VMD Tcl script that builds the backbone (N, CA, C; Angstrom):
set m [mol new atoms 537]
animate dup $m
set s [atomselect $m all]
$s set {name element resname resid chain x y z} {
  {N N LEU 1 A 53.805 140.986 94.439}
  {CA C LEU 1 A 54.161 140.843 95.003}
  {C C LEU 1 A 54.228 141.598 95.985}
  {N N GLY 2 A 54.941 142.792 95.531}
  {CA C GLY 2 A 54.766 143.867 96.414}
  {C C GLY 2 A 53.836 144.849 96.590}
  {N N ALA 3 A 53.287 144.341 95.706}
  {CA C ALA 3 A 51.440 145.363 95.701}
  {C C ALA 3 A 50.794 145.144 96.582}
  {N N ALA 4 A 50.938 143.233 96.500}
  {CA C ALA 4 A 50.024 142.909 97.713}
  {C C ALA 4 A 50.381 142.970 99.330}
  {N N ARG 5 A 51.852 143.023 99.567}
  {CA C ARG 5 A 52.236 143.211 100.852}
  {C C ARG 5 A 51.713 145.222 100.873}
  {N N CYS 6 A 51.870 145.866 100.304}
  {CA C CYS 6 A 51.250 147.171 100.017}
  {C C CYS 6 A 49.846 147.128 100.705}
  {N N GLU 7 A 49.140 146.465 99.855}
  {CA C GLU 7 A 47.733 146.495 99.905}
  {C C GLU 7 A 47.367 145.579 101.686}
  {N N ARG 8 A 48.024 144.727 101.854}
  {CA C ARG 8 A 48.206 144.313 103.130}
  {C C ARG 8 A 48.397 145.025 104.291}
  {N N ALA 9 A 49.582 146.046 104.380}
  {CA C ALA 9 A 49.899 146.873 104.991}
  {C C ALA 9 A 49.067 148.384 105.537}
  {N N LEU 10 A 48.058 148.428 103.856}
  {CA C LEU 10 A 47.071 149.730 104.011}
  {C C LEU 10 A 45.857 148.916 104.454}
  {N N GLY 11 A 46.026 147.599 105.165}
  {CA C GLY 11 A 44.449 147.466 105.680}
  {C C GLY 11 A 43.858 146.806 104.963}
  {N N GLN 12 A 43.989 146.631 103.726}
  {CA C GLN 12 A 43.315 146.091 102.035}
  {C C GLN 12 A 43.331 144.498 101.908}
  {N N PRO 13 A 43.555 143.950 102.891}
  {CA C PRO 13 A 44.075 142.429 102.577}
  {C C PRO 13 A 42.951 141.637 101.369}
  {N N ALA 14 A 41.994 142.256 100.858}
  {CA C ALA 14 A 41.212 141.568 99.908}
  {C C ALA 14 A 41.670 141.569 98.816}
  {N N MET 15 A 42.294 143.122 98.382}
  {CA C MET 15 A 43.212 143.719 97.550}
  {C C MET 15 A 44.584 142.761 97.342}
  {N N ALA 16 A 44.869 142.605 98.430}
  {CA C ALA 16 A 46.427 141.945 98.852}
  {C C ALA 16 A 46.008 140.431 97.905}
  {N N LEU 17 A 44.850 139.935 98.538}
  {CA C LEU 17 A 44.511 138.344 97.741}
  {C C LEU 17 A 44.020 138.512 96.447}
  {N N VAL 18 A 43.877 139.612 95.900}
  {CA C VAL 18 A 43.402 139.802 94.144}
  {C C VAL 18 A 45.130 139.353 94.100}
  {N N HIS 19 A 45.920 140.287 93.986}
  {CA C HIS 19 A 47.451 140.057 93.351}
  {C C HIS 19 A 47.707 138.898 94.010}
  {N N LEU 20 A 47.898 138.726 95.208}
  {CA C LEU 20 A 48.826 137.421 94.676}
  {C C LEU 20 A 47.916 135.993 94.382}
  {N N ASP 21 A 46.847 136.143 94.098}
  {CA C ASP 21 A 45.847 135.139 93.610}
  {C C ASP 21 A 46.446 135.562 91.728}
  {N N SER 22 A 46.294 136.768 91.163}
  {CA C SER 22 A 46.746 136.718 90.239}
  {C C SER 22 A 48.449 136.269 89.861}
  {N N LEU 23 A 49.135 136.102 90.679}
  {CA C LEU 23 A 50.553 136.246 90.409}
  {C C LEU 23 A 50.849 134.789 90.710}
  {N N LEU 24 A 50.062 133.977 91.685}
  {CA C LEU 24 A 50.570 132.205 91.394}
  {C C LEU 24 A 49.597 132.117 90.675}
  {N N ARG 25 A 48.175 132.677 89.602}
  {CA C ARG 25 A 48.159 131.869 88.520}
  {C C ARG 25 A 49.340 132.018 87.620}
  {N N ASP 26 A 50.291 132.881 87.416}
  {CA C ASP 26 A 51.224 132.978 86.599}
  {C C ASP 26 A 52.422 132.116 87.171}
  {N N HIS 27 A 52.641 132.139 88.189}
  {CA C HIS 27 A 53.750 131.781 88.846}
  {C C HIS 27 A 52.916 130.440 90.332}
  {N N PRO 28 A 53.149 129.523 89.671}
  {CA C PRO 28 A 52.322 128.818 90.782}
  {C C PRO 28 A 53.782 128.230 91.798}
  {N N ASP 29 A 54.366 128.377 91.790}
  {CA C ASP 29 A 55.572 128.130 92.288}
  {C C ASP 29 A 56.255 128.881 93.590}
  {N N HIS 30 A 55.675 129.915 93.165}
  {CA C HIS 30 A 56.391 131.240 94.400}
  {C C HIS 30 A 56.258 131.766 95.633}
  {N N GLY 31 A 57.095 130.650 96.103}
  {CA C GLY 31 A 57.299 130.450 97.511}
  {C C GLY 31 A 56.697 131.819 98.429}
  {N N GLU 32 A 57.318 133.157 98.018}
  {CA C GLU 32 A 57.017 134.102 98.501}
  {C C GLU 32 A 55.652 134.444 98.885}
  {N N ALA 33 A 54.646 134.365 97.554}
  {CA C ALA 33 A 53.525 134.633 97.441}
  {C C ALA 33 A 52.618 133.701 98.163}
  {N N TRP 34 A 53.358 132.881 98.285}
  {CA C TRP 34 A 51.762 131.622 98.879}
  {C C TRP 34 A 52.326 131.868 100.500}
  {N N ALA 35 A 53.497 132.352 101.071}
  {CA C ALA 35 A 53.733 132.549 102.106}
  {C C ALA 35 A 52.621 134.034 102.586}
  {N N GLU 36 A 52.845 134.739 101.801}
  {CA C GLU 36 A 52.237 135.684 101.975}
  {C C GLU 36 A 50.723 135.540 102.416}
  {N N ARG 37 A 49.897 134.720 101.302}
  {CA C ARG 37 A 48.505 134.243 101.122}
  {C C ARG 37 A 48.701 133.756 102.423}
  {N N GLY 38 A 49.444 132.788 103.105}
  {CA C GLY 38 A 48.846 132.082 104.408}
  {C C GLY 38 A 49.257 133.497 105.462}
  {N N ARG 39 A 50.031 134.151 105.624}
  {CA C ARG 39 A 49.600 135.430 106.472}
  {C C ARG 39 A 48.389 136.558 106.699}
  {N N ILE 40 A 48.249 136.687 105.801}
  {CA C ILE 40 A 46.362 137.060 104.924}
  {C C ILE 40 A 45.632 136.345 105.745}
  {N N LEU 41 A 45.491 135.518 105.159}
  {CA C LEU 41 A 44.296 134.267 105.357}
  {C C LEU 41 A 44.434 133.909 106.842}
  {N N ALA 42 A 45.396 133.552 107.269}
  {CA C ALA 42 A 45.546 133.433 108.913}
  {C C ALA 42 A 45.373 135.226 109.559}
  {N N ALA 43 A 45.506 135.721 109.158}
  {CA C ALA 43 A 45.167 137.056 110.087}
  {C C ALA 43 A 43.496 137.507 109.937}
  {N N GLN 44 A 43.128 136.831 108.994}
  {CA C GLN 44 A 41.722 137.284 108.659}
  {C C GLN 44 A 40.692 135.923 108.778}
  {N N GLY 45 A 41.338 134.919 109.685}
  {CA C GLY 45 A 40.582 133.648 110.438}
  {C C GLY 45 A 40.264 132.439 110.126}
  {N N ASN 46 A 40.779 132.421 108.424}
  {CA C ASN 46 A 41.117 131.455 107.895}
  {C C ASN 46 A 41.511 130.559 107.251}
  {N N LYS 47 A 41.406 129.124 108.979}
  {CA C LYS 47 A 42.860 128.672 109.419}
  {C C LYS 47 A 43.416 127.891 108.505}
  {N N SER 48 A 42.169 127.176 107.571}
  {CA C SER 48 A 42.551 125.896 106.976}
  {C C SER 48 A 42.991 126.570 105.672}
  {N N GLU 49 A 42.491 127.424 104.896}
  {CA C GLU 49 A 43.670 127.555 103.971}
  {C C GLU 49 A 44.920 128.229 104.279}
  {N N ALA 50 A 45.004 129.386 104.762}
  {CA C ALA 50 A 46.043 129.809 105.475}
  {C C ALA 50 A 47.050 128.726 106.042}
  {N N LEU 51 A 46.371 127.680 106.355}
  {CA C LEU 51 A 47.680 126.079 107.308}
  {C C LEU 51 A 47.949 125.723 105.960}
  {N N ALA 52 A 46.894 125.991 104.399}
  {CA C ALA 52 A 47.422 125.028 103.304}
  {C C ALA 52 A 48.317 126.127 102.490}
  {N N ALA 53 A 48.349 127.435 102.454}
  {CA C ALA 53 A 48.829 128.065 101.826}
  {C C ALA 53 A 50.309 128.132 102.494}
  {N N LEU 54 A 50.279 127.957 103.579}
  {CA C LEU 54 A 51.835 128.132 104.278}
  {C C LEU 54 A 52.373 126.672 103.930}
  {N N ARG 55 A 51.861 125.579 104.256}
  {CA C ARG 55 A 52.018 124.478 103.524}
  {C C ARG 55 A 53.224 124.548 102.613}
  {N N ARG 56 A 52.407 124.820 101.633}
  {CA C ARG 56 A 53.148 125.059 99.872}
  {C C ARG 56 A 53.928 125.473 100.163}
  {N N ALA 57 A 54.348 127.228 100.859}
  {CA C ALA 57 A 55.292 128.148 100.654}
  {C C ALA 57 A 56.594 127.196 100.979}
  {N N VAL 58 A 56.047 126.793 102.357}
  {CA C VAL 58 A 57.212 125.649 102.859}
  {C C VAL 58 A 57.638 124.630 102.253}
  {N N GLU 59 A 56.764 124.229 101.523}
  {CA C GLU 59 A 57.448 122.853 100.390}
  {C C GLU 59 A 57.775 123.367 99.201}
  {N N LEU 60 A 58.084 124.658 98.773}
  {CA C LEU 60 A 58.712 125.182 97.989}
  {C C LEU 60 A 60.141 125.594 98.022}
  {N N GLU 61 A 59.796 126.563 99.888}
  {CA C GLU 61 A 61.010 127.074 100.079}
  {C C GLU 61 A 61.046 126.818 101.803}
  {N N PRO 62 A 61.812 125.335 101.557}
  {CA C PRO 62 A 62.070 124.329 103.504}
  {C C PRO 62 A 62.870 125.595 104.496}
  {N N ASN 63 A 63.694 126.243 103.672}
  {CA C ASN 63 A 64.858 126.916 104.370}
  {C C ASN 63 A 64.656 128.293 104.724}
  {N N ASN 64 A 63.561 129.136 104.355}
  {CA C ASN 64 A 63.352 130.489 104.134}
  {C C ASN 64 A 62.490 130.366 106.158}
  {N N TYR 65 A 63.285 130.841 106.584}
  {CA C TYR 65 A 63.208 130.561 108.269}
  {C C TYR 65 A 61.391 131.722 108.354}
  {N N GLN 66 A 61.263 132.866 107.873}
  {CA C GLN 66 A 59.936 133.634 108.487}
  {C C GLN 66 A 59.048 132.645 107.930}
  {N N THR 67 A 59.161 132.240 106.652}
  {CA C THR 67 A 57.875 131.327 106.234}
  {C C THR 67 A 57.741 129.835 107.294}
  {N N GLY 68 A 58.667 129.191 107.359}
  {CA C GLY 68 A 58.736 128.194 108.618}
  {C C GLY 68 A 58.234 128.327 109.981}
  {N N TYR 69 A 58.434 129.692 110.679}
  {CA C TYR 69 A 58.245 130.066 112.030}
  {C C TYR 69 A 56.560 130.500 111.221}
  {N N ALA 70 A 56.173 130.955 110.243}
  {CA C ALA 70 A 54.537 131.492 110.021}
  {C C ALA 70 A 53.967 130.607 110.073}
  {N N LEU 71 A 54.394 129.037 109.300}
  {CA C LEU 71 A 53.720 127.579 109.601}
  {C C LEU 71 A 53.762 126.868 110.689}
  {N N PHE 72 A 54.696 127.641 111.729}
  {CA C PHE 72 A 54.711 127.276 112.938}
  {C C PHE 72 A 53.684 127.435 113.838}
  {N N LEU 73 A 53.409 128.978 113.696}
  {CA C LEU 73 A 52.445 129.158 114.515}
  {C C LEU 73 A 51.079 128.819 114.078}
  {N N ALA 74 A 50.964 128.725 112.581}
  {CA C ALA 74 A 49.872 128.320 112.251}
  {C C ALA 74 A 49.062 127.198 112.819}
  {N N LEU 75 A 50.599 126.324 112.704}
  {CA C LEU 75 A 50.032 124.616 113.022}
  {C C LEU 75 A 49.851 124.659 115.280}
  {N N SER 76 A 50.529 125.614 115.750}
  {CA C SER 76 A 50.341 125.414 117.034}
  {C C SER 76 A 49.318 126.077 117.386}
  {N N GLY 77 A 48.610 127.260 116.685}
  {CA C GLY 77 A 47.366 127.719 116.566}
  {C C GLY 77 A 46.284 126.821 116.860}
  {N N GLN 78 A 46.265 125.402 115.722}
  {CA C GLN 78 A 45.367 124.774 115.466}
  {C C GLN 78 A 45.815 123.676 116.946}
  {N N GLY 79 A 47.030 123.498 117.370}
  {CA C GLY 79 A 46.786 122.435 118.415}
  {C C GLY 79 A 47.326 121.524 117.622}
  {N N LEU 80 A 47.807 121.424 116.383}
  {CA C LEU 80 A 48.484 120.669 115.661}
  {C C LEU 80 A 50.349 120.265 116.273}
  {N N VAL 81 A 50.290 119.508 117.453}
  {CA C VAL 81 A 51.700 119.864 117.984}
  {C C VAL 81 A 52.830 118.817 116.756}
  {N N GLU 82 A 51.998 117.403 116.502}
  {CA C GLU 82 A 52.647 116.376 116.149}
  {C C GLU 82 A 53.487 117.186 114.809}
  {N N GLU 83 A 53.114 117.738 114.230}
  {CA C GLU 83 A 53.570 118.655 112.806}
  {C C GLU 83 A 53.930 120.284 113.635}
  {N N ALA 84 A 53.965 120.521 114.277}
  {CA C ALA 84 A 54.498 121.441 114.545}
  {C C ALA 84 A 56.089 121.708 115.844}
  {N N THR 85 A 56.012 120.798 116.364}
  {CA C THR 85 A 57.022 120.736 117.125}
  {C C THR 85 A 58.764 120.141 116.440}
  {N N PRO 86 A 58.712 119.149 115.806}
  {CA C PRO 86 A 59.821 119.011 114.448}
  {C C PRO 86 A 59.763 120.768 113.478}
  {N N LEU 87 A 58.799 120.789 113.855}
  {CA C LEU 87 A 58.891 122.145 112.386}
  {C C LEU 87 A 59.715 123.238 113.258}
  {N N LYS 88 A 59.736 123.592 114.714}
  {CA C LYS 88 A 60.240 124.244 115.602}
  {C C LYS 88 A 61.707 124.177 115.085}
  {N N ALA 89 A 61.997 122.720 115.376}
  {CA C ALA 89 A 63.190 122.507 115.537}
  {C C ALA 89 A 64.171 122.499 114.603}
  {N N ARG 90 A 63.663 122.756 113.210}
  {CA C ARG 90 A 63.940 122.930 112.317}
  {C C ARG 90 A 64.212 124.990 111.421}
  {N N VAL 91 A 63.005 125.274 112.408}
  {CA C VAL 91 A 62.825 126.959 112.881}
  {C C VAL 91 A 64.053 127.093 113.093}
  {N N ASP 92 A 64.229 126.671 114.334}
  {CA C ASP 92 A 65.092 127.392 114.922}
  {C C ASP 92 A 66.170 127.268 114.795}
  {N N ARG 93 A 67.223 125.828 114.155}
  {CA C ARG 93 A 68.313 125.789 113.779}
  {C C ARG 93 A 68.406 126.525 112.520}
  {N N LEU 94 A 66.995 127.126 111.353}
  {CA C LEU 94 A 67.775 128.007 110.480}
  {C C LEU 94 A 67.926 129.035 111.258}
  {N N LYS 95 A 67.202 129.534 111.909}
  {CA C LYS 95 A 67.240 131.014 113.134}
  {C C LYS 95 A 69.091 130.892 113.681}
  {N N ARG 96 A 69.424 129.896 113.824}
  {CA C ARG 96 A 71.024 129.767 114.570}
  {C C ARG 96 A 71.292 130.294 113.502}
  {N N ASP 97 A 71.142 129.486 112.528}
  {CA C ASP 97 A 72.146 129.697 110.640}
  {C C ASP 97 A 72.771 131.045 110.440}
  {N N GLU 98 A 71.158 131.780 110.188}
  {CA C GLU 98 A 71.050 132.985 110.018}
  {C C GLU 98 A 71.686 134.076 111.166}
  {N N GLU 99 A 71.953 134.276 112.543}
  {CA C GLU 99 A 72.779 134.614 113.004}
  {C C GLU 99 A 74.145 134.050 113.052}
  {N N ARG 100 A 74.280 133.080 112.466}
  {CA C ARG 100 A 75.720 132.720 112.664}
  {C C ARG 100 A 76.217 133.574 111.167}
  {N N LEU 101 A 75.612 133.374 110.601}
  {CA C LEU 101 A 75.965 134.102 108.694}
  {C C LEU 101 A 76.637 135.346 109.607}
  {N N ARG 102 A 75.724 136.014 110.089}
  {CA C ARG 102 A 75.864 137.552 110.333}
  {C C ARG 102 A 76.665 137.903 111.079}
  {N N GLU 103 A 76.974 136.971 112.185}
  {CA C GLU 103 A 78.359 136.811 112.914}
  {C C GLU 103 A 79.111 137.132 112.105}
  {N N ILE 104 A 79.479 136.246 111.064}
  {CA C ILE 104 A 80.796 135.243 109.911}
  {C C ILE 104 A 81.068 137.095 109.559}
  {N N SER 105 A 79.863 137.571 108.698}
  {CA C SER 105 A 79.926 138.758 108.447}
  {C C SER 105 A 80.481 139.904 108.761}
  {N N GLU 106 A 80.058 139.775 110.124}
  {CA C GLU 106 A 80.842 140.939 110.297}
  {C C GLU 106 A 82.354 140.507 110.818}
  {N N GLN 107 A 82.150 139.703 111.179}
  {CA C GLN 107 A 84.010 139.307 111.445}
  {C C GLN 107 A 84.446 139.557 110.266}
  {N N LEU 108 A 84.455 138.964 109.148}
  {CA C LEU 108 A 85.366 139.111 108.125}
  {C C LEU 108 A 85.438 141.129 107.610}
  {N N GLY 109 A 83.917 141.342 108.318}
  {CA C GLY 109 A 83.914 142.794 107.712}
  {C C GLY 109 A 85.708 143.192 108.500}
  {N N LYS 110 A 85.959 142.785 110.086}
  {CA C LYS 110 A 87.147 143.107 110.559}
  {C C LYS 110 A 88.463 142.675 110.203}
  {N N LYS 111 A 88.373 141.072 109.804}
  {CA C LYS 111 A 89.242 140.644 108.973}
  {C C LYS 111 A 89.142 139.753 107.748}
  {N N PRO 112 A 89.158 140.642 106.721}
  {CA C PRO 112 A 88.613 139.710 105.451}
  {C C PRO 112 A 88.886 138.755 104.880}
  {N N GLN 113 A 90.243 138.470 105.255}
  {CA C GLN 113 A 91.379 137.396 104.916}
  {C C GLN 113 A 90.894 135.968 105.657}
  {N N ASN 114 A 89.659 135.460 106.026}
  {CA C ASN 114 A 90.033 134.123 107.104}
  {C C ASN 114 A 89.133 132.910 105.902}
  {N N ALA 115 A 89.851 131.892 105.117}
  {CA C ALA 115 A 89.129 131.286 104.810}
  {C C ALA 115 A 88.110 130.123 106.013}
  {N N ASP 116 A 88.857 129.836 106.811}
  {CA C ASP 116 A 87.676 129.355 107.816}
  {C C ASP 116 A 86.554 130.141 108.321}
  {N N LEU 117 A 86.413 130.814 108.251}
  {CA C LEU 117 A 85.191 132.019 108.202}
  {C C LEU 117 A 84.099 131.505 107.098}
  {N N ARG 118 A 85.073 131.940 105.805}
  {CA C ARG 118 A 84.271 131.757 104.766}
  {C C ARG 118 A 84.095 130.084 104.305}
  {N N TYR 119 A 84.741 129.354 105.180}
  {CA C TYR 119 A 84.763 128.058 105.152}
  {C C TYR 119 A 83.125 127.377 105.679}
  {N N GLU 120 A 83.012 128.312 106.636}
  {CA C GLU 120 A 81.739 128.212 107.414}
  {C C GLU 120 A 80.832 128.757 107.371}
  {N N ALA 121 A 80.735 130.057 106.833}
  {CA C ALA 121 A 79.460 130.551 106.212}
  {C C ALA 121 A 79.049 129.483 104.373}
  {N N GLY 122 A 79.735 129.035 104.167}
  {CA C GLY 122 A 79.420 127.975 102.983}
  {C C GLY 122 A 78.828 126.378 103.397}
  {N N THR 123 A 79.489 126.372 104.530}
  {CA C THR 123 A 78.844 124.846 104.980}
  {C C THR 123 A 77.045 125.443 105.510}
  {N N ILE 124 A 76.814 125.931 106.355}
  {CA C ILE 124 A 76.065 126.463 106.935}
  {C C ILE 124 A 74.582 127.226 105.477}
  {N N CYS 125 A 75.260 127.688 104.178}
  {CA C CYS 125 A 74.506 127.816 102.929}
  {C C CYS 125 A 74.197 126.352 102.290}
  {N N ALA 126 A 75.421 125.467 102.194}
  {CA C ALA 126 A 75.334 123.999 101.318}
  {C C ALA 126 A 74.130 123.444 102.451}
  {N N ARG 127 A 74.246 123.270 103.997}
  {CA C ARG 127 A 73.242 123.069 104.484}
  {C C ARG 127 A 71.870 123.151 104.286}
  {N N ASN 128 A 72.057 124.620 104.056}
  {CA C ASN 128 A 70.608 124.977 104.439}
  {C C ASN 128 A 69.870 124.877 102.202}
  {N N GLY 129 A 70.430 124.251 101.322}
  {CA C GLY 129 A 70.185 124.244 99.881}
  {C C GLY 129 A 70.039 125.579 99.526}
  {N N VAL 130 A 71.297 126.606 99.923}
  {CA C VAL 130 A 71.608 127.755 98.643}
  {C C VAL 130 A 73.005 127.317 98.616}
  {N N ASP 131 A 72.906 126.968 97.103}
  {CA C ASP 131 A 74.035 126.148 96.539}
  {C C ASP 131 A 74.793 127.352 96.072}
  {N N ALA 132 A 74.183 128.351 95.339}
  {CA C ALA 132 A 75.253 129.516 94.726}
  {C C ALA 132 A 75.920 130.094 95.430}
  {N N GLU 133 A 75.288 130.540 96.568}
  {CA C GLU 133 A 76.056 131.443 97.846}
  {C C GLU 133 A 76.735 130.272 98.759}
  {N N ALA 134 A 77.006 128.811 98.788}
  {CA C ALA 134 A 77.668 127.963 99.148}
  {C C ALA 134 A 78.778 127.988 98.596}
  {N N LEU 135 A 78.481 127.934 97.388}
  {CA C LEU 135 A 79.016 128.006 96.155}
  {C C LEU 135 A 80.466 129.310 96.163}
  {N N ARG 136 A 79.785 130.476 96.384}
  {CA C ARG 136 A 80.610 131.726 96.249}
  {C C ARG 136 A 81.266 131.811 97.568}
  {N N TRP 137 A 80.734 131.257 98.792}
  {CA C TRP 137 A 81.462 131.145 100.388}
  {C C TRP 137 A 83.152 130.595 99.796}
  {N N PHE 138 A 82.626 129.150 99.469}
  {CA C PHE 138 A 83.916 128.346 98.936}
  {C C PHE 138 A 85.251 128.744 98.217}
  {N N LEU 139 A 83.951 129.453 96.914}
  {CA C LEU 139 A 85.592 129.692 96.233}
  {C C LEU 139 A 86.174 131.268 97.361}
  {N N GLY 140 A 85.999 132.038 97.931}
  {CA C GLY 140 A 85.888 132.464 98.604}
  {C C GLY 140 A 87.306 132.029 99.781}
  {N N ALA 141 A 86.760 131.222 100.247}
  {CA C ALA 141 A 87.874 130.502 100.939}
  {C C ALA 141 A 88.982 130.148 100.047}
  {N N LEU 142 A 89.055 129.637 99.112}
  {CA C LEU 142 A 90.229 129.161 98.452}
  {C C LEU 142 A 91.070 130.319 98.378}
  {N N GLN 143 A 90.003 131.791 97.322}
  {CA C GLN 143 A 90.660 132.908 97.528}
  {C C GLN 143 A 91.721 133.087 98.630}
  {N N ASP 144 A 91.379 133.244 99.977}
  {CA C ASP 144 A 92.152 133.440 101.390}
  {C C ASP 144 A 93.228 132.111 100.839}
  {N N ASP 145 A 93.038 131.497 101.174}
  {CA C ASP 145 A 94.095 129.962 100.903}
  {C C ASP 145 A 93.744 129.116 100.558}
  {N N PRO 146 A 94.210 128.542 99.369}
  {CA C PRO 146 A 94.282 127.775 98.339}
  {C C PRO 146 A 94.325 126.610 98.394}
  {N N THR 147 A 95.006 126.586 99.528}
  {CA C THR 147 A 94.902 125.118 100.070}
  {C C THR 147 A 94.175 124.145 101.313}
  {N N HIS 148 A 93.564 125.536 101.368}
  {CA C HIS 148 A 92.618 125.003 102.472}
  {C C HIS 148 A 91.382 123.723 102.463}
  {N N ARG 149 A 92.049 122.680 102.873}
  {CA C ARG 149 A 91.719 120.884 102.927}
  {C C ARG 149 A 90.237 121.293 103.536}
  {N N PRO 150 A 89.424 121.202 104.202}
  {CA C PRO 150 A 88.130 122.118 104.424}
  {C C PRO 150 A 87.285 122.322 103.949}
  {N N THR 151 A 87.504 123.316 102.595}
  {CA C THR 151 A 87.167 123.417 101.735}
  {C C THR 151 A 86.816 122.832 100.752}
  {N N HIS 152 A 88.473 121.965 100.209}
  {CA C HIS 152 A 88.411 121.253 99.088}
  {C C HIS 152 A 87.353 119.885 99.219}
  {N N GLU 153 A 87.706 119.256 100.147}
  {CA C GLU 153 A 86.787 118.389 100.717}
  {C C GLU 153 A 85.526 118.558 100.539}
  {N N ALA 154 A 84.898 120.057 101.001}
  {CA C ALA 154 A 83.605 120.065 100.852}
  {C C ALA 154 A 82.697 120.438 99.657}
  {N N LEU 155 A 83.866 121.042 98.444}
  {CA C LEU 155 A 83.609 121.159 97.403}
  {C C LEU 155 A 83.850 119.908 96.919}
  {N N VAL 156 A 84.673 119.052 96.614}
  {CA C VAL 156 A 84.359 117.378 96.787}
  {C C VAL 156 A 82.728 117.204 96.746}
  {N N ALA 157 A 82.373 116.904 97.703}
  {CA C ALA 157 A 80.680 116.863 98.333}
  {C C ALA 157 A 79.835 117.701 97.479}
  {N N PHE 158 A 80.326 118.777 97.281}
  {CA C PHE 158 A 79.268 119.594 96.643}
  {C C PHE 158 A 79.104 119.456 95.306}
  {N N HIS 159 A 80.626 118.908 94.334}
  {CA C HIS 159 A 80.385 119.298 93.249}
  {C C HIS 159 A 80.230 117.353 92.835}
  {N N ASP 160 A 79.981 116.613 93.603}
  {CA C ASP 160 A 79.925 115.411 93.287}
  {C C ASP 160 A 78.310 115.207 93.689}
  {N N ARG 161 A 77.652 116.025 94.280}
  {CA C ARG 161 A 76.376 115.949 94.788}
  {C C ARG 161 A 75.389 116.568 93.198}
  {N N LYS 162 A 76.204 117.576 92.762}
  {CA C LYS 162 A 75.598 118.238 91.426}
  {C C LYS 162 A 76.006 117.329 90.093}
  {N N GLY 163 A 76.635 116.457 90.616}
  {CA C GLY 163 A 77.071 115.607 89.238}
  {C C GLY 163 A 77.692 115.808 88.049}
  {N N ASP 164 A 79.403 116.883 89.161}
  {CA C ASP 164 A 79.707 116.845 88.489}
  {C C ASP 164 A 81.556 116.372 88.474}
  {N N PRO 165 A 81.743 115.350 88.226}
  {CA C PRO 165 A 82.778 114.789 88.536}
  {C C PRO 165 A 84.048 115.028 88.653}
  {N N GLU 166 A 84.438 115.908 87.216}
  {CA C GLU 166 A 85.462 116.526 86.388}
  {C C GLU 166 A 86.235 117.904 87.975}
  {N N LYS 167 A 85.139 118.692 88.046}
  {CA C LYS 167 A 85.149 119.484 89.129}
  {C C LYS 167 A 85.910 118.803 90.458}
  {N N ALA 168 A 84.791 117.759 90.998}
  {CA C ALA 168 A 84.972 116.927 92.228}
  {C C ALA 168 A 86.234 116.385 91.943}
  {N N ALA 169 A 86.624 116.058 90.793}
  {CA C ALA 169 A 88.269 115.010 90.856}
  {C C ALA 169 A 89.609 116.297 91.317}
  {N N TYR 170 A 89.273 117.697 91.006}
  {CA C TYR 170 A 90.094 118.624 91.127}
  {C C TYR 170 A 90.129 118.536 92.357}
  {N N HIS 171 A 88.887 119.091 92.757}
  {CA C HIS 171 A 88.955 119.341 94.597}
  {C C HIS 171 A 89.852 118.316 95.106}
  {N N ARG 172 A 89.327 116.744 94.727}
  {CA C ARG 172 A 89.367 115.809 95.584}
  {C C ARG 172 A 91.213 115.673 95.324}
  {N N SER 173 A 92.138 116.154 94.390}
  {CA C SER 173 A 93.323 116.094 94.070}
  {C C SER 173 A 94.139 117.372 95.348}
  {N N HIS 174 A 92.912 118.247 95.047}
  {CA C HIS 174 A 93.643 119.216 96.450}
  {C C HIS 174 A 93.439 119.326 97.616}
  {N N ALA 175 A 92.709 118.453 97.962}
  {CA C ALA 175 A 92.107 117.764 99.197}
  {C C ALA 175 A 93.366 116.743 99.954}
  {N N GLY 176 A 94.432 116.144 98.912}
  {CA C GLY 176 A 94.880 114.674 98.922}
  {C C GLY 176 A 94.311 113.693 99.431}
  {N N PHE 177 A 92.847 113.524 98.782}
  {CA C PHE 177 A 92.473 112.111 98.967}
  {C C PHE 177 A 93.452 111.373 97.287}
  {N N ALA 178 A 93.250 110.651 97.631}
  {CA C ALA 178 A 93.843 109.463 96.723}
  {C C ALA 178 A 92.795 109.444 95.520}
  {N N PRO 179 A 93.616 109.462 94.270}
  {CA C PRO 179 A 93.442 108.997 93.058}
  {C C PRO 179 A 92.121 108.278 92.943}
}
mol reanalyze $m
mol bondsrecalc $m
mol representation Tube
mol addrep $m
């Protein structure tokens, strides 16, 4: 992927595609590679293949802002408004979430012990399917405040969704739910 990006930056899109095709042969579910392929094809004017590659990238990484925005541009450029419009709303939400996570990180840099901010960051990550990061934020919130009820409630939902009833029960009891 890095070599393909370098080739594209050097004005060698054909070589970039060679690298990407090789990568995708070995790793057909590599979302970033599909996105890069789509960007290159779009720049070359190959709209239908670009659209297919970008759709695949978004299918693999539905919460990647940059990939979603690239697909939105490709759809809009081809007049596919019915598909582009809901995608734009989702991409805008992803952008707002990225910005809010950046703000939260800045605020935590100034005041590190804040369970509410960590809970909010965990909620954003969970909503966007970044489960490992969500869990990290939620556990950090509980380090700041072991009795933080919203975090325990979020972890109940998280562990229920993950199929871990033991951990869900632990957080359910700490959130004050009846057994």
